[in-house]
N, C-alpha and C positions, 0 to 999 in steps of 0.2 A: 148813694142818694144825692140828688142835686142839693147844693148848699141852701138855697132859699127854702126848699121843702124840709130840710133838716132843722132850720130855725123854727119853722112852723110846727113841726112835730115836737120839738122841745117846748114850745109855747103851749101846745095842747096838753102836754104832760102835766102842766100845772092845774088842769081842770078835770082830770080823769075821774076822780072820786065824786065830784059834785055834778057832773054833766054827762049824761049818756051819749049825747051827740058827739061831744069831744072825744069820748072813748072810741066811738065808732070811727071817727075820722082818723084818730091816731092809729088804730088797727089797719085802716085802709092804706095809710101811708107806709106802714110796715110791710104789708103784703104785696102791694102793687108797686111796680117799678115805673113811676111816672117820670117822663123825660124832663118835664119842667112844670112850673107852677100853673101855666095856662092849661095844660092837660088835666091837672088836678082840679082846677076850678070848674072846668067844663063838666066834670063828673059829679058835681055837687047838686043836691036837692035845694029847694027854696028854704026849707027849714035849716039845713046845714049852712047855707049862706048867711042866714040871719044870726045864727049862733056865732059863726066866725066873725061877722061884722061886729058883734058885741065884744068879743074877747080881743080882737086885733087892735082895737083902739087902746085898750088897757095895756096890751103887750108893747105896742109901739111907744106909748107914753113912758112906760117903765124903762125901755131901752134908752130913750132920750134922757131920762133922769139919771141913768147910770152912765151916760155919755158913751154909750155903745152905738156909735153911728152906723157901723156896718150892719149890725143886727136890726136897727130901726129901718134902715134902707131896704134890707132884704124882706122884712115883714111888710113894709109898705108896698112892695111889689105885689104881694099876694092881695093885700087890702084893696089896692086899686083895681084889681081884676074882678073883685066881687060885684062891681057896679056895672 
């Protein structure tokens, strides 16, 4: 799996129990072999984009707080594509 999508999948795993959309996206990342984050984002519905938009802000902020610049940068790549 492409590194950026790996970070995204790991972030989604934090929300599986509380959010059905996150669980669906997690499973999609597991099953599909997306070549890159752009391909994944093009496959999203409006509802999925809204949910990702919400959690990505939290996950990027958390990565920055933990001084994990690589993770923050990789997640930000996905976040920017949502718009």
